[in-house]
VOPALUM-882589 format. One record per residue (C-alpha): residue in one letter; z, y, x. Coordinates in steps of 0.5 Angstrom, whole numbers, plus 500, padded with zeros to 3 digits. Layout:
BEGIN
AZYX...
//
This chain:
BEGIN
X091968386X093962390X100965390X100966383X098959381X104956386X109960383X107957376X108950379X115952382X117954375X114950370X120945370X124951368X119955363X114950360X115948353X119941354X114937350X108939354X112939360X114932359X107929357X104933363X109930368X109923365X102921363X099921370X105917372X104912366X097911367X099909375X104905372X099901368X095900373X100898377X102893372X094891371X094889378X101885378X098881373X091880376X094878382X098872378X092870374X087869380X093865384X094861377X086859378X089855385X094851381X101851377X105850384X101857387X103860381X110858381X111860388X108867387X113868381X119866385X117871390X119876385X127877387X125879394X119883392X124886387X129888392X124891397X122896391X129896389X131900396X125904396X125906389X133907389X133912396X127915392X131916386X137919390X132924394X129926387X135928384X137932391X131935392X129937384X136940384X136944390X129947388X132949381X138952386X133955390X136952396X130951400X133948407X136942403X130941399X127940406X132936409X132931403X124930404X125929411X131924411X127920405X122919410X126917416X130912411X124909408X122907416X129904417X129900410X122897413X125895419X131891415X125887411X121886417X127882420X128878413X121876413X121874420X127869419X128867412X122866408X122859408X130859407X129863401X125858397X129852400X135855396X131855389X127848389X125842393X118841392X114842398X108845396X111851392X115852399X109852403X106857398X111861397X113862405X107864407X107869401X114872402X112872410X107877409X109882404X115883408X113884415X107888413X112892407X112899411X106901406X110900400X117904403X113910406X108910399X114910395X117915399X111920399X110919392X117921390X116927394X110929390X114927383X120931385X116938386X112937379X106934382X106927378X098928378X097926385X101920385X096917379X091917385X096914390X098909386X091907382X088907389X092902392X092898385X085898385X084896392X089890391X085888385X078888389X081884395X085879391X079874389X075876396X081874400X084868395X078865394X074866401X068871397X063874402X064870408X071871408X075865409X079862403X086864404X089862397X096865397X096868403X090872401X094875395X100877399X094881404X091884398X098887396X099890403X093892404X093896397X100899399X098901406X092905404X096908398X101910403X096914407X093918401X100920399X102922406X096926406X097929399X104931401X101935407X096938404X098940397X106940397X108947398X115946396X117942402X115942409X114935413X115935420X116929424X121932429X126934424X126927421X132925424X138923420X143927417X150924414X150930409X144928406X144921406X151922403X148926398X142922397X145915396X151918392X146917386X141912390X146907392X148905385X140905383X139900389X145896387X142896379X135894381X137889386X142886380X135884377X133880383X140876383X138875376X131873377X134868382X139865378X135864372X129861377X135856378X137855371X130854369X128849374X133844371X128844366X122844369X117848374X113850368X119853365X120857372X112859372X113861364X119866366X114869372X109870367X113874362X115878368X108880369X106881362X112885360X110890366X105892361X111894356X116897361X112900366X109906362X117907360X118907367X113912368X116916363X122916366X119918373X116924369X123925366X128925372X125931376X125935369X133933368X135935375X131941375X134944369X141941371X141945377X138951373X144950368X139949362X143944357X138945351X132943356X136937358X138935351X130936348X128932354X132926353X131926345X123926346X123921352X128916347X122917342X116916346X120910349X122907343X114908341X112904347X117898346X115898339X108896341X110892346X114888341X108887336X103884341X108879344X109877337X102876335X098875341X103870345X098865346X092869348X097872353X099865356X092863356X090869361X094864367X090858366X096855361X096848360X099845354X106844357X106852359X104854352X109850348X114853353X111860353X109862346X117861344X119864350X115871349X117871342X124871343X125875349X120880346X126882341X130885346X124891347X127895342X134895345X131896352X128903350X135906349X138903355X132905360X132912358X140913358X140910365X135915368X139920364X145918368X142918374X139925374X145928372X149925378X152919375X149913378X155909378X155909370X148906371X150901375X155899371X151898365X146894369X151889372X154888365X147887362X144882367X150879371X156879366X152877360X145875361X146870367X153867364X150866357X143863359X147858363X152856358X146855353X142851358X148846357X145845350X139842353X135846348X130851353X129856347X136858346X136860353X131865352X136868347X140871353X135877353X136880347X144879347X145882353X140888351X145889345X151889350X147895354X145899349X153900346X155901354X150906355X152910349X159910351X157913358X151918356X156921350X162922355X157925360X153930356X160932353X162934360X156939362X160945362X154950361
//
């Protein structure tokens, strides 16, 4: 019976009805992503109770945190594409090499950020602001999230192996457990409950990394005990140039693409600081809140990519096209719900972060203007992941570069010169309009080139 069940598990991405498959693969990821979004918001809600400078400091840490996630997830995207395609081609040896090399690369990535955390935490903040309290809070926060980031890198690596083999249900537990632990530890460590010392921003950082480390352990155990499609062995986790090349042919553009968000956020913080630190805090709060809209779509993406990659390897174009159309329909629905909430409940959302009158006066129009971009983003996000899964990560990178660096930052900078902060927020929907145009061109070109 066990062997029969495993055969179904191995072949479901090529045989199960597409709509059912996409829902089955995506719902656990959407749930885990929503939990992730919840703990991101809760983290800032607790920090905002310290003072607005603490909230600003944590918000300004986003570029470095996003860079870590970009490296981890980008490597995972490349691994997913190679591993799922290898399984579709029945190439077990390459599948095992992809899995083992992904763990090695996660460890190597951690070493880089360990060094950055030890040497550059304070410099990172001094490049953005000269307010001493923000610098002090931020230095402590970034130091701990970098130095103890091995949990993040290895958790993402192990979770992506589960996703690539169709076991997204288990990742709901790994990511959810880490997020729940973070939420529980936040008030305990930030405010010093139950006899713990009051650590404020440092406590928020420690709660985050402890949750990541526990999630990493659970994910590693799940792979060893539940993932029969790959064999993880420490003695075979040695570098392989061919595998590195194949992973990063897809993963590197994804890393660059996601890292662009760090550059964009860093530049936007500089632009907004020219108005006030409150404007920067509002931007940070927006990023926390929008994760409730974007994270479910990213969960949908995580469920979609292995399906596309598997059927690309199995040369099933009809299943690829149906998966893409369904994913776009679901993504648009999620973004529409997000748009309505941001338009109607902007004040209520900001008040969760102990918003002052100044923050409300800046934040309400900001949320309403930026959220116009959600509907355009639905198409672009699915298109970018489609291009990655089909081995055209360079096109995804070009879309992101165009949206966030060529359009968003220059337009925001030019609009900031008018002295009207509300005009700066218009750069977001304008950038998404450009992205949807570029996505359409690239996606049409790639789909026409499929020769099966």
